[in-house]
C-alpha positions as CSV (number, residue, x, y, z in Angstrom):
1,M,27.1,13.1,33.4
2,M,24.3,15.5,32.8
3,I,25.7,16.5,29.4
4,E,26.1,12.9,28.4
5,N,22.5,12.0,29.4
6,Y,21.2,15.0,27.5
7,R,23.2,14.1,24.4
8,T,22.6,10.3,24.2
9,G,20.1,9.4,26.9
10,L,22.4,6.6,28.0
11,L,22.2,7.1,31.7
12,R,18.4,7.3,31.7
13,E,18.2,4.2,29.6
14,L,20.5,2.3,32.0
15,F,18.6,3.6,35.0
16,M,15.2,2.7,33.6
17,S,16.3,-0.8,32.5
18,C,16.5,-1.9,36.2
19,P,13.1,-3.2,37.2
20,E,13.7,-2.7,40.9
21,L,14.2,1.0,40.3
22,K,11.0,1.3,38.3
23,T,9.1,-0.4,41.1
24,G,10.6,1.9,43.7
25,L,9.9,5.1,41.7
26,S,6.3,4.0,41.2
27,R,5.8,3.3,44.9
28,L,7.2,6.7,45.7
29,G,4.6,8.3,43.6
30,F,6.6,9.2,40.5
31,S,4.9,8.9,37.2
32,S,6.3,8.6,33.7
33,P,5.5,6.8,30.5
34,H,8.8,5.0,31.0
35,L,7.5,3.4,34.3
36,D,4.7,1.5,32.6
């Protein structure tokens, strides 16, 4: 999975497309341009 995510970014894109996960990561204090 790590290699696929490195090659294509697919897993990151799927993960970050879920609004609930973005909200949870923000509330936990994580910051990223993808969370905006």
